[in-house]
C-alpha angles and dihedrals in degrees: 000000000000122000094253092052091049091051092050091048092048090053091050092050091049091050093050092047090052092053092048096048092044091053093046093052090049091053092046090049093052091047090050090050090050092049091048093054098249092139098043091107094061122109112263095252094049090045091052091049090051093048090049091051093048091046091052092048094052094037098235142070104210093082090060097047098092095047089052091052090048091050092051092048093049101041114017107029093057 
């Protein structure tokens, strides 16, 4: 590989890494907000849509179980 090709490849790798790490931090931030009760004031349908989206992003549902229980206790059970 020539120097120019290596430089171009390095820039592409850096760009892809930035996109990946940016997306991961966004998902972690939304999950943290969910766990901290930031979305407890949402209507049940919107809350469910948000939980579903976060679950799909992180690839599991167990992490969202407690916030769902909290939301039901605060908003639906009353």
